[in-house]
N, C-alpha and C positions, 0 to 999 in steps of 0.2 A: 354263163354270161348272157345278157340281154341283147338280143340282135337289134340292128338299125332302128332308131325311133320311128314309130310310125305317124307322128304328128306333123303338119305342116310348119317348118320353120321360117318366119318372115324377118327381115330385118327392118328395125326400129331405130331410127336416126333421129337424134333429139339434139337442138342446141338451145343452151339457156336463154331464156328472154326471147326466144323465138316458139318455134312448135315442136311436137313430137310425132312421129309416125308410130303407130302401134298396131298390132294386129294378132289375134289369137288363131288357134286352129279351128274355131267355130265360125271365122269369119270368112267371106269369100273376095273381099277387097281391103286395101288399106285404108284406115281410117284416121283423118288428121285430127288431134286433140289439142285444144290449148292449153298450155300449162297454167293458166290463170283461173277465172272463175268457172269455166265449163266444166260439168261434172258428167260424166259417162261411166257407168258402171257396167264392169266386166262380167261375163258369163264364166261360170265353171269352167277351166280350162287350162291350158299350158301356153305360157308367154314367152316370147324371148326378146331382149333388148340388146343391141349389138352397138359399139362403138358411141354408149351413152355418154356424151360431154361432161365430164364432171370439172377437173380442175387441169388443163393442160399446161399449165405453169407449175403445178407441184413437183416439189423436191423432197429429197430426204431431209433436209434442213429444217423444216416445220411443217406446221399442219396445213392442208390443203383447203380451198374454200369449200365448205360443206354442201351435199346434194341431197335435197330431200324427195322423196320417192313415195307415191301412193300406190301400193299394189292394187286395191279394188278399183282404181280409175285408170291404173296404167299410164303413169305420168308423173311428171317431175312439179313439184309444188315450190313455188317462190320462198326464199329464206324469210320473207316478211311474214310467212305464215307460220314461223317455227314454233311459237307459243299457241297453237292451235291443235286440233283434232284432225287436222287435213292432209296429215301425211302417216306413213305407218314406221318406214325405215330411213336413216340418215347413213350418207357415206361420208365419213368424216376423218380427220387426222392425217397422218403421214400416207401421202399417195391414196388419200380416199380411202383407207385400208381398214378401218373401224366402221363396223355396221352396228349402229346403236338403234334400238326400238324407240318409238316413241311413247316414252313413259315419263310421267311427271316426277318419278322416284328415281330415274336412272343419272345420278351422279356423274358429270364430267358430258353428259349428253346436253345438246341444244335445246332439248325438250324437258330439260329438267326444269321442275317447277310448274310446268304446264299442265293441260288436262287429261294429256295422252294417256292410255292405259295399255298399251301395246306390249308384249314379250316376246322373246326369241330364245332357241334352243339349238346349239349345234350338234348335230348327230356325229357321233364317232364309233368306229368299230374297228377296233385292234387288228383283228384278224384280217379285215379288207384292206387296212391302211399298210400292214406288212406288205403288200404286193408292191409297194412304190415308196415305203417310209420306214426310217429307222424310230421304231416306236419307243425305244429306250433314250436316243440322243437327241430324237425330234428333229429330224432333218431328211429330206428325200435321199433314197438310195442311189438313184441316177436320174438323169434329165436327158430328155423331155419325160414327162410322166405320160403313159399311153392315153390317148385322148379318149379311147372308149370306156375308160374307167369312170368318167364323169356321167357317160349315161347308164352306166350299171349303178353307180350309187344314188343317182336321182331315182330311176324306177323303183330300186330296193326300199324305199321309203313310202310304205303304202298307208301309213297311217301316223298320226301325232304319236310319237312313241312315250310320251312322258305326262304327267299330271300338268295342269297350268301352275301348280304351286312350284313345281319343278322346273318350269321356264324361267329366264332370268331377265333382270331389266339392265345389265350392264351390256358392253359391247361385245360381239364377234369381232375379234381381230385376228393378227398375225400369229401364228401356231407357236406358243411359248416363246414368245420374242419379248426380253427383259422379264423372263419369269412369270409369262403371262399364262392364259388359260389355252384350252385347246381351240384352234381357230380355223380359218379357211383358207389362209395361205400361208406361206414360208418366206421370211424375208432373210436373204442372205446379205447381210450387213457389209461383211468385210471381203464377201466374195470368197469364202472359205471353199465352195463347191468346186470352184475353177482357180485354184492358185494361179498367180501371175498373169491373170487376164484382167486388166483393169476395167473392161466393159461388162464384167459380170458381178461387179461389187454395186451394191445398194439397190439389188433387183428383188422384185417380188413375184414369187411362183404360186399359182392358184394351186389348191389341193382340190381333190374330187370328194368335198364334204358338204353335206346338206344342212342348211339352216332352216329351221321350223319359225315362221313368225305367226303369231297370233296378231290380227290387225286392231287397230283401233277401234274398229266395230264388231270385233269378236269372230271374225273368219279365221280359217286357218290355211296357211300357204307352205309350200317347200320352195326355197331358194337355193339356187346354186351357182356361185361365181366362177367364171372361166376364165376372166384375164381383166387386167386394168390398163393393158397397153392396146394402142391403136392397131386395129384390124386382128387383133387375137392371135399373135406369134406363139407358136407352140414351145419354143424356148428362147424367151425374151433377153436382151441384154440392154445395154445403155444407149444403143442406137434406136431403140424403141421408143416412142412416145408414150408416156403414162397420162392419166388422166381421162382414158377412154374406158368406161366400164362396159363388160360384157357379161350377162347374166339371163340366167332362165329361170320362170317360176311356174308353179302350178298352184293355183287357188281353188278351194272349195266354198261355192257360194251358199250352200244348202244348210249351213250351220253345224255340219258334222265334222268329224276329226279323218274322213275318208279323205286320203290324198293318192288313192290308187286310180289317177285320172289319166285317160288315154287321149 
């Protein structure tokens, strides 16, 4: 098990149509980044975004308002630019739970038909998953999942594990939800993990899995989503407010696939 992270974590609070506070381990102070036209390229490093305001009115009844993110500039991009190469990933769908790359061939993505060339890949390790997950029936063994597993999973990915051709343009979503693919989170639609507790229905639990992203500019990053509920609760229920995405990512800006970034 990898010990406590050595990098400096800084909270980044963002409000759509306002501003984002973003900071990396390479910075000595917070940097205010305008989500509009301002362009500030990040350095190779690890970044954390906490309580990123997505769609706070999101419910399980329909798709949330999409949220576009530029990893190379560590900022939200206005929806008016969805048909451009100004963003890398979008948080989309129910509870903003589908993460699409900005790729013009990504059917179902707001970037479909646009100039984007980003790709993604969900890293899965069945032996690692078995610590917290039933890898046959695709559901958590118990909750809450130990928090240290997010650090372990994130640090274990030291390079891009696949060729670009094996990265995909579809979304990284909820794990095997409606016969879907390996995903970043588990959706307990009926509350089957906590029978008889109505506050545990329609709850999304993040899983400690890394998403590899090739950005629209051709750089590689690893992203791990920690929560979609406000203040990152360890064991969320219906009392917790969705629409607040917490994630961290490491990005390599030298053009290589080296993701062993400290």
